[in-house]
C-alpha positions as CSV (number, residue, x, y, z in Angstrom):
1,M,-87.2,-30.7,-54.2
2,Q,-85.8,-31.7,-57.5
3,T,-83.2,-29.4,-59.2
4,H,-85.6,-28.4,-62.0
5,D,-88.3,-27.2,-59.6
6,R,-85.8,-24.6,-58.1
7,T,-85.2,-21.1,-59.7
8,P,-81.6,-20.4,-61.1
9,R,-81.1,-18.2,-58.0
10,Q,-82.0,-21.0,-55.5
11,R,-79.8,-23.2,-57.4
12,I,-76.8,-20.8,-57.2
13,L,-77.5,-20.4,-53.5
14,D,-77.6,-24.2,-53.0
15,L,-74.2,-24.7,-55.0
16,L,-72.4,-21.9,-53.0
17,V,-73.1,-23.3,-49.5
18,G,-69.8,-24.8,-48.2
19,R,-67.7,-24.2,-51.4
20,A,-66.3,-21.5,-53.5
21,M,-67.0,-21.2,-57.3
22,T,-66.5,-18.5,-60.0
23,A,-69.4,-17.1,-62.0
24,R,-68.2,-19.0,-65.0
25,Q,-68.3,-22.4,-63.1
26,L,-71.7,-21.5,-61.7
27,A,-72.8,-20.5,-65.3
28,A,-71.7,-23.9,-66.7
29,V,-73.6,-25.9,-63.9
30,I,-76.8,-23.9,-64.1
31,K,-76.7,-23.6,-68.0
32,I,-77.2,-19.7,-67.9
33,S,-74.9,-16.8,-68.9
34,E,-72.1,-15.4,-66.7
35,R,-74.0,-12.1,-66.8
36,Q,-77.1,-13.7,-65.5
37,V,-75.2,-15.4,-62.8
38,E,-73.6,-12.0,-61.7
39,D,-77.1,-10.5,-61.7
40,H,-78.3,-13.3,-59.4
41,L,-75.2,-13.0,-57.2
42,I,-76.0,-9.3,-56.4
43,H,-79.4,-10.4,-55.0
44,I,-78.1,-13.3,-53.2
45,V,-75.5,-11.1,-51.4
46,K,-78.4,-8.9,-50.2
47,S,-80.4,-12.0,-49.1
48,V,-77.6,-13.6,-47.2
49,E,-76.7,-10.2,-45.5
50,R,-80.2,-10.3,-43.8
51,D,-79.8,-13.9,-42.6
52,R,-77.6,-14.1,-39.6
53,S,-77.1,-17.8,-39.9
54,R,-75.1,-17.4,-43.2
55,R,-72.3,-15.3,-44.5
56,F,-71.5,-14.5,-48.2
57,I,-67.8,-14.9,-48.9
58,I,-66.0,-13.3,-51.8
59,E,-62.5,-14.6,-52.6
60,P,-61.3,-11.5,-54.5
61,S,-59.6,-11.4,-58.0
62,A,-55.9,-11.1,-58.2
63,C,-53.5,-9.8,-61.0
64,L,-51.8,-13.0,-62.5
65,D,-48.9,-10.9,-63.5
66,C,-47.9,-8.8,-60.4
67,E,-50.2,-10.6,-57.9
68,F,-52.0,-7.5,-56.8
69,V,-55.2,-8.6,-54.8
70,F,-58.3,-6.7,-55.3
71,K,-59.2,-6.8,-51.5
72,E,-61.5,-3.8,-51.4
73,R,-63.5,-4.7,-54.4
74,S,-67.0,-5.6,-53.5
75,R,-68.5,-6.0,-57.0
76,V,-69.2,-9.5,-58.3
77,T,-67.8,-8.9,-61.7
78,R,-64.3,-9.5,-62.9
79,P,-61.9,-6.4,-62.9
80,S,-61.1,-5.4,-66.4
81,H,-57.3,-4.6,-65.5
82,C,-54.9,-4.3,-62.8
83,P,-54.5,-0.7,-61.4
84,K,-50.9,-1.6,-60.3
85,C,-49.4,-2.9,-63.6
86,N,-52.4,-2.3,-66.0
87,S,-52.5,-6.0,-67.0
88,E,-55.7,-7.5,-68.2
89,N,-54.6,-10.9,-66.9
90,T,-56.8,-11.1,-63.8
91,S,-58.3,-14.0,-62.0
92,M,-62.1,-14.4,-61.5
93,P,-63.4,-13.8,-58.0
94,R,-64.8,-16.8,-56.2
95,F,-67.9,-16.8,-54.2
96,G,-69.2,-19.0,-51.3
97,I,-71.7,-19.1,-48.5
98,E,-70.5,-20.2,-45.0
99,I,-73.0,-21.3,-42.5
100,V,-72.5,-19.5,-39.1
101,S,-72.7,-21.7,-36.1
102,K,-75.4,-21.4,-33.6
103,K,-72.8,-20.7,-30.9
104,V,-71.5,-17.6,-32.6
105,E,-75.0,-16.4,-33.1
106,Q,-75.8,-16.8,-29.3
107,D,-72.5,-15.2,-28.3
108,D,-73.4,-12.1,-30.4
109,D,-76.9,-11.9,-28.8
110,N,-75.3,-12.0,-25.2
111,A,-72.7,-9.2,-26.0
């Protein structure tokens, strides 16, 4: 199927398989706003959670001043400031989709 035949959400999903990208990078490739990408990511997370053959990965944002990592943050948006040093200099989270091997899936079924 050609790229223009796929919805933005399908194109984002395709781009994330096997690699990590920020919402800004995805927006540039798909040619939609970052906000639209973030809205699509919320739905993609739900879709991938239902599919045992794939896993949605979030590489969390970090403070670029004090190196605080937002490990517990599950939202797809960039944090406005660091809770530790109050800096607004934070990295963007990166997103990816990992394909889970069939062997892991079979082991889960046997457990």
